[in-house]
LOFITI-157735 format. One record per residue: residue in one letter; x, y, z of N, C-alpha, C in turn. Coordinates in steps of 0.001 Angstrom, whole numbers, plus 500000, padded with zeros to 6 digits. Layout:
AXYZXYZXYZ/...
end
This chain:
M806028600217347553806140601190348611805613600649349899/S804784599566349809804108599061351096805080598470352172/D806220598031351542807285597384352536807836598355353424/S807598599712353227808101600803354063807134601385354992/I805922600811354935804945601410355714804897600468357034/T804664601098358190804580600384359365803227600487359922/P802782599448360639801430599461361414801109600773362167/A802250601331362694802093602706363321801576603805362585/Q802156603830361318801680604779360327800216604503359986/V799847603340359683798539602969359383797586603506360501/R797858603023361696797067603546362872796976605038362914/A798089605665362553798102607191362719797189607725361538/A797078606992360421796303607589359343794824607415359761/L794448606469360634793035606179360871792703606826362394/A793719607683362882793547608114364262792138608859364391/D791751609588363456790500610402363635789370609836362819/F789414608638362403788312607883361804787215607498362863/N786094608025362718785130607876363879784318606334363763/D784042605912364898783056604834364992781687605369364744/P780858604741363731779528605370363546778585605412364701/E778756604451365674777788604513366796778097605485367717/S779372605455368238779763606260369375780113607760368899/G780602607986367651781087609231367260782552609507367663/R783008608436368337784503608599368724785424607904367899/P786692608261367857787671607368366972787783605984367161/L787855605234366239787950603738366279789199603539367142/A790291604072367039791439603788367829791241604076369233/E790517605088369571790178605434370962789266604449371584/M788482603960370836787526602825371349788018601504371281/D789155601301370998789777599966370758789272599091369679/Q788716599666368720788045599026367560788826598843366409/L790260599241366327791080598716365473791735597389365872/H791066596384365494791381595068366102792740594389365407/A793186594817364297794470594260363602794867595284362672/V796194595466362485796635596314361619798018595696361019/E798085595316359814799340594548359190799749595355357998/A800967595409357813801612596095356604802754595190356284/S802787594768354855803930593974354387804019594464352853/A804888593726352240805188594126350854803925593896349946/E803150592882350363801818592665349573800827593684349842/G800891594430350808799806595491351071799481595674352470/L798316596171352604797866596491353994796607595718354330/R796515595187355548795269594594356067794805595242357311/V793620595710357361793155596188358691791853595522358945/V791610595177360176790382594579360730789911595501361778/V788687596044361383788031596973362434786719596327363036/G786459596668364307785367596201364965784319597116364827/L783080596838364401781957597825364367780894597065365040/T779940597799365712778786597349366499777703597079365574/T776760596188366056775551595840365191774598597067365008/H774749598098365940774099599200365783774191599951364273/S775591599921363912775666600391362612775879599386361586/A775234598228361724775448597162360723774997597625359255/I774085598386359013773652598852357699774763599685357105/L775607600192357833776644601082357351778005600251357335/W778023599099357610779338598365357510780016598445356180/N779269598223355070779968598176353949780410599684353480/A779616600634353732780058602059353448781236602427354368/T781246601997355583782489602213356432783567601610355863/R783583600424355540784687599575355028785241600473353733/G784315600745352940784778601642351623785530602820352104/R785091603661352928785577604813353514786964604721354029/I787127603483354818788492603307355313789385602881354240/E788981602056353310789937601761352119790259602923351431/E789357603897351096789727605185350404790666605876351259/R790493606058352616791396606838353293792771606191353201/L793060604906353335794290604499353293794926604506351823/R794233604405350879794744604479349444795127606009349254/S794489606810349815794740608226349584796012608673350408/Q795996608074351681797370608417352400798559607666351943/F798346606481351398799549605677350861799317605277349498/P799496606419348587799329606220347237800279605144346603/G799896604444345772800735603409345061800849602087345911/I799991601988346830800074600777347669799574599694346735/A800193598393346974799783597190346182798321596853346385/S797888596684347633796589596345347934796206596715349259/V794827596970349510794374597327350755793052596472351024/T793260595778352205792143594843352561791537595275353887/V790366595752353917789678596032355151788538594961355535/E788656594444356689787695593473357141786957594041358358/V785745593699358541784925594075359558784448592978360372/E784593592943361768784008591952362628783248592636363612/T782287591986364320781472592491365256782316593038366590/H781994594196366975782401594698368262781377594793369231/Q781545594150370364780560594051371397780437595346372266/R779170595896372317779139597123373182777561597010373612/P777262596535374703775885596320375185775390597751375433/P773899597691375237773242599011375567773146599192377045/V773048600524377518772718600919378787771250601026378989/K770734600958380169769319601256380467768905602738380298/L767768602954379747767388604310379195766285604721380226/G766441605888380600765257606574381342764826605923382596/Q763560606242383142763158605656384371762654604329384221/I762291603923382935761705602699382597762771601630382545/G764074601798382315765079600825382209765103600097380925/L764698600670379875764730599953378514766284599799378162/E766622598701377698767852598409377247767907598703375680/A768207599774375381768261600138373795769264601221373507/K769893601303372571770946602254372124770207603522371499/S769286603152370770768500604310369913767046603959369976/V766266604932370214764713604867370128764286605831369091/I763670605324368108763092606083366992761757605974366852/A761068607218366877759547607388366669759244607661365227/V758282606941364680757924607204363215756425607870363331/G756354609168362975754948609657363211754563610459361818/S753331611079361933752777611767360977751770612800361526/G751459613845360824750434614687361262749034614234361064/K748781613342360107747555612848359817747585611324359365/G746345610678359407746497609302359010746363609058357713/G746537607837357253746241607392355726747526607682354909/V748721608012355511749809608289354672750823607182354659/G750443606100355269751409604928355233752430604921356157/K752178605640357303753188605718358411753540604359358996/S752624603553359241752801602224359774753673601301358936/T753283601323357535754257600652356716755605601099356675/I755908602354356714757214602842356871757836602491358102/A757065602487359329757702602075360593758036600646360567/A757248599840360077757521598364360050758624598159358972/S758736598822357933759872598646356986761166599190357587/L761150600291358344762277600670358962762934599728359903/A762072599112360790762383598137361751762923596892361003/I762244596440359937762667595128359243764009595453358516/G764128596618357953765413596856357126766614596953357951/L766376597510359344767688597640360117767806596164360742/A766913595415361009767020594027361421767649593215360435/R767261593299359066767854592480358059769340592776357909/A769722594005358298771128594397358154772024593715359180/G771366593371360339772057592676361325771984593417362674/S771116594535362634770991595028364130769808594403364907/Q769899594576366258768885593996367136767833595078367307/V766759594616366823765493595671366668764294595172367439/G763578596100368040762337595891368544761371596869367829/L760026596492367802758962597344367205757844597397368135/L757602598697368495756423599005369414755305599686368566/D754088599159368510752984599756367890752229600714369031/A752546602071368972752093602841369881750645603547369516/D750149603012368318748892603537368002747804602611368504/V747601603076369782746564602363370584745230602158370069/Y744699603354369413743244603269368827743181602540367508/G744224602588366792744223602014365538745521601041365126/P745713600195365950746973599295365729746983598486364450/S747987598599363646747909597917362413749206597072362217/I750236597287363110751433596460362960751157595029362878/P750375594409363890750298592884363807749874592600362461/H748873593176361805748382592803360504749341592940359317/L750145594037359446751172594216358520752284593155358437/L752652592618359652753698591836359879753081590404359921/G751833590026360055751276588746360124751539588143361445/V751565588981362526751894588503363852750701588408364681/S750363587329365247749133587150366086749359586401367370/G748321586189368207748592585462369447748662586548370703/R747966586376371746748001587062372996749370586931373610/P750239587967373943751294587839374722751133587275376007/Q751878586492376456751828585752377887752701586545378788/V752451586530380160753066587226381158753810586063381959/E755041586236382053755981585320382853756947586151383861/E756695585779385033757443586515386161757286587962386081/G756186588384385690755762589903385778756258590609384544/R756687589905383533757234590509382345756434590011381061/I755944591021380265755156590609379066756094590073377968/Q755730588821377491756476588166376548755974588720375197/P756759589416374428756383589811373141756006588648372070/Q755387588932371094755383588166369912756699588400368990/Y756976587546368124758142587752367373757895587666365841/F758517588598365094758553588546363595759774587754363246/S759632586712362460760899586030362077761563586678360873/L762942586707360971763845587178359923764888586171359694/G764422585039358960765340583892359002765596583284360429/E766940583352360590767338582757361979767073583874363092/A766962585135362686766667586090363630765276586457363921/R764962587027365141763706587269365581763657588732366110/M762380589400365647762271590731366079760977590838367020/P761166591286368272760226591304369194759193592498368770/V758033592208368869756836593077368556755892593180369701/M755436594375370068754345594521370993753288595597370520/S752066595299370731751136596180370090749735595943370997/M748962597072371056747719596810371732746829595969370841/G747114595821369500746432594935368702746418593528369055/L747540593129369836747776591826370313747084591591371693/L746564592630372239746095592572373592744548592561373660/V743865593129372585742447593161372541741884592365371414/P740631591892371630740061590917370406739939591833369172/P740041591245367966739965591996366821738646592666366685/G738466593829366150737309594474366063736887595365367364/E737430595067368332737127595621369542737607597114369646/A737054598237369992737497599503370002737976599865371543/V739228600556371422739886600905372766739377602333372905/V738592602696374041738043603848374369738628604364375769/W739673605067375594740511605523376695740775606998376841/R741025607521378008741249608995378048742892608881378167/G743391610137378167744832610270378181745670609579379228/P745247609608380489745986608942381519746074607348381329/M745046606819380901745118605426380486746071605155379328/L746106605981378389747007605842377252748294605925377833/H748710606867378774750031607057379238750344605755379995/G749544605113380776749789603973381382749973602803380529/A749371602616379559749537601537378623750835601710377898/I751106602834377347752399603005376666753499602719377618/T753561603274378770754595603170379791754624601659380093/Q753690600854380425753742599507380637754350598709379446/M753913598937378290754448598182377192755984598438377174/L756403599802377345757767599906377283758581599306378288/R758038599485379480758774599035380867758704597649381064/D757431596975380843757144595595381362757406594555380286/T757725594900378947757973593942377968759421593337377939/S759518592112377788760957591591377723761485591806376322/W761927592964376058762483593391374724763975592672374640/G764550592678375738766019592209375399766803593378375154/P768180593050375068769042594265374643768865594610373098/L768651595777372961768264596327371466769310597405371007/D769516597349369662770242598404369082769191599540368840/Y768094599158368393766974600079367999765587599575368522/L764899600601369133763509600413369275762757601432368374/V761970600801367371761221601703366506759832601705366978/I759237602886367156757845603164367693756980603700366631/D755951602941366346754973603498365316753900604318366134/M754046605583365869753194606646366668751778606608365970/P750864607108366919749461607392366360749648608615365453/P748687608893364639748637610038363790748234611174364632/G748535612465364253748190613613364958749202614070366058/T748916614899366865749857615480367764749147615470369241/G748919614193369634748294613959371080749235613588372088/D748628612677372998749292612422374217750469611571374090/I750545610696373131751670609773373180753050610369373032/A753021611331372141754342612104372126754864612678373435/L753985613199374170754261613692375515754702612646376483/T754036611562376465754363610381377109755765609944376949/L756037609647375621757457609232375222758529610143375659/S758211611383375540759171612448375871759584612481377241/Q758601612018378167758691612030379598759326610735380143/V759316609593379488759652608343380122760961607784379620/L761462608406378468762683607855377950763282608976377119/P764540609004376753765249609773375852765147609151374489/L764428609959373510764529609504372122765607609850371337/S765988609148370362767144609507369588766568610574368486/G765263610303367989764638611241367201763345610712366455/A762838611405365740761608611136365059761737611084363506/V761132610180362891760948610301361293759583610729361007/V759326611587360219758025612004359867757566611638358465/V756522610977358291756020610491357096754762611278356508/C754901611520355228753742612362354735753721611893353183/T752594612426352539752499612255351135752731613569350510/P752840613724349025753194615021348554752236616187348633/Q750946615783348641749959616948348625749951617895349707/D749516619039349549749595620152350502748853619956351689/V747684619221351642746913618929353002747688617997353850/A748474617035353316749220616170354113750421616988354747/L751117617810353993752226618588354200751946619561355327/L750797620073355321750430621081356471750434620386357737/D749872619185357788749717618291359007751080617775359422/A751802617434358438753233616899358611754094618104359354/T753974619288358906754572620409359535754195620663360953/K753022620373361342752626620382362779753133619382363582/A753334618081362962754086617024363676755440617328363956/I756089617939363027757557618488363200757544619496364376/T756636620358364390756476621289365418756379620687366784/M755442619603366821755195618985368136756387618357368568/F757156617670367802758261616854368213759275617980368689/R759453618884368162760488619984368413760038620546369897/K758674620688370108758289621321371401758389620423372498/V758488619068372239758753618133373374760129617683373341/N760965618329372683762428618125372701762816616804372038/I762185616347371079762505615199370322763017615567369065/P764254615224368784765017615693367568764334614939366291/V764217615882365260763540615183363904764642614832362978/L764616613448362776765925612922362004765530613137360467/G764261613341360050764044613649358756762655613338358246/M762306613611356930760954613368356438761051612293355257/V760131611422355294759913610455354139758711610879353384/E758777610912352049757697611052351135757124609761350730/N755932609188351238755395608106350860754400608131349706/M754077607208348945753159607420347741753659608454346817/S754932608577346657755394609668346007755145609775344552/F755042608722343740754562608730342467754216607297342087/F753617607129340959753239605771340411753935605632339167/L754636604533338931755290604290337659754561603013337165/C753812603362336031752969602240335448753763601115335003/P753512599929335439754282598672334964754126598427333461/D753017598916333010752735598505331545753390599367330545/C753351600616330793754018601734329829755234602428330415/N755592602076331703756805602796332253756598604237332470/K755263604724332459755057606355332475754897606520333997/R755428607630334306755334608122335660754147609012335851/Y753369608796336965752030609611337261752434610037338696/D752297611530338871752450612082340129751000612111340716/I750408611299341270748981611123341630748850612257342735/F749599612369343788749420613313344979750241614558344662/G750836614733343611751629615985343367753123615223343435/S754131616307343421755575615774343416756393616604344104/G757320616012344925758490616718345669757963617540346807/G756814617474347302756323618303348419757053618043349736/A757414616838350018758105616596351238759509617143351144/K760040616843350065761487617457349908761563618939350064/R760698619582349527760689621014349619760351621511351119/T759321620747351709759178621174353068760116620817354153/A761090619649353800762062619366354591763170620506354571/A763312621066353375764257622127353317763833623359353845/D762480623549353863761832624782354426762111624820356063/V761817623606356535761958623603358055763298623032358475/D764299622888357648765679622582357920765895621113358678/I765141620203357989765424618904358410765908618008357161/P766522616895357400766998615970356312765673615397355534/Y765911615285354298765068614492353431765513613087353198/L764827612199353696765263610740353828764951609877352659/G764092610365351748763824609760350526762291609480350334/D761993608990349139760609608796348747760304607193348562/V759080606874348646758595605548348245757496605759347199/P757632605016346331756419605151345205755270604338345693/I754145604661344992753044603797345101753234602536344265/Q753207601323344879753479600167344243752474599146344641/I751855598361343685750874597412343984751363596322344875/A752683596021344773753231594910345599753203595329347139/I753522596542347323753595596936348872752263596902349297/R751244597276348733749905597162349143749538595658349326/E749816594874348363749543593420348492750243592712349729/H751509593091349847752295592459350940751700592832352271/G751428594142352446750833594727353719749486594053354024/D748579593780353066747327593417353303747317591803353559/A748371591288353103748651589686353322749502589515354530/G749914590425355292750681590356356467752169589831356160/R752619590373355010753994589817354633754822591158354098/T754768592154354911755297593383354698756973593069354574/G757434592089355156758900591719354949759276591422353525/E758342591082352738758664590671351299758960592021350593/N758586593232351206759082594299350529760495594425350174/F761299593728351094762726593659350889763316592630350151/T762389591811349571762828590698348641762238591132347171/D761576592147347142761115592738345853761933593723345345/D762521593472344224763467594308343564763007595781343269/Q761739595932343245761152597183342974761204598309344206/S760641597545345284760584598485346492761816598492347402/R762659597321347287763643597297348183764720598288348170/P765086598851347000766051599998346969765590601289347763/Y764317601613347586763693602745348224763809602622349683/L763359601472350211763308601289351622764577601237352262/E765479600496351640766952600380352164767663601730352212/A767441602509351316767936603800351209767619604667352409/I766272604513352774765811605310353939766484604804355231/C766428603406355308767120602961356608768595603376356636/E769333603352355487770753603750355626770795605200355918/R769947606182355392769964607590355761769651607796357018/V768650607194357707768396607363359177769599607033359927/V770366605935359639771548605586360610772668606460360226/S772681606892358917773913607757358644773626609080359422/G772438609629359510772122610791360200772452610618361589/L772191609553362373772489609278363700774076609410363776/A774742608652362924776181608701363075776795610120362867/A776146610918361908776731612122361790776478613057363009/K775314612778363529775033613524364726775808613176365979/N776325611985366075777136611408367158778490611838366909/A778978612010365568780206612500365335780409613998365678/A779423614717365397779397616157365654779327616361367153/A778692615526367849778503615610369500778552614233370193/P779669613628370214779515612363370718778909612154372033/P778111611190372171777260611111373363778203610849374612/T777794611345375715778603611203376945778466609712377424/P779586609177377816779574607684378201778755607563379431/Q777775606440379518777112606211380721777458604938381316/L777331605169382723777552603984383416776327603095383524/P776379601662383358775181600948383311774541601019384831/V773271600950384766772430600919385983772118599452386287/L772674599069387469772714597691387883771447597508388797/
end
């Protein structure tokens, strides 16, 4: 049958297939780079941006499924993905070059929010996206310790040079108050000083062009969320909690706070969800079970997944090797699933209401 199929028919079959980043059809965005039809089968080359890198395999599979359903009996379907360049525009008054800004927050401390924030950034960067990580927890910065990043950032030509977390050949820029003050020294600031510090780290750091800036928020419902809502448009927030009621009560307050300052809530993560004994393989629900999933349903936000209590996650964080959570077969599937669901949620949001194209600010 494939010898009667034309490239025009293949393009027509994919006419309404959306680009995950822009939410617009691939054909409309000139992202169908090649279409070939022959007696041997079909070959399609699509261009996808690094913003959706973690979804490349899933997108490739969906395109192949679409073509096989449209052209039943086809001998073979080959779908290839190559990088489509689409640089970010400058966001807000501070001129940050980023396509998506994601805040990771919680209603209370001690729920593993920073570990989830760091893991989200690392997971997206490992997939191939350009990611930066800002530790906005000025009073209790823990990102430098979790990543094993140290050294005081230098200032060159009025720009703060971030420290970098290495991911093979790639590097992820990291900025934190923990890199600017001596270890053990307390930061005792009022609201206006917090606002100034966060704004300066966002505006004056040499982040470079980013697909994602992940922001580790301080616990609670204080000044930082107000600052972020004022200085740049956030793509959304991820709320982290543990299963027990006392954590869920505060997580619900965090969701309410984000909504009050018009920051969309991308979903909820249940951390320390359960413990699976490595000796007997028995599951223990130490902090309860399923609380975050129920709460997410009650407040009508996506449930992004759970992360169990694992000794290796604690050991990696204490040793400054949080990146090794993605080389550990026990923890990697949980964290990768959360990363993929966050980006899938953004893609669905863009498909439902594609962002208005913006002219770059020169």
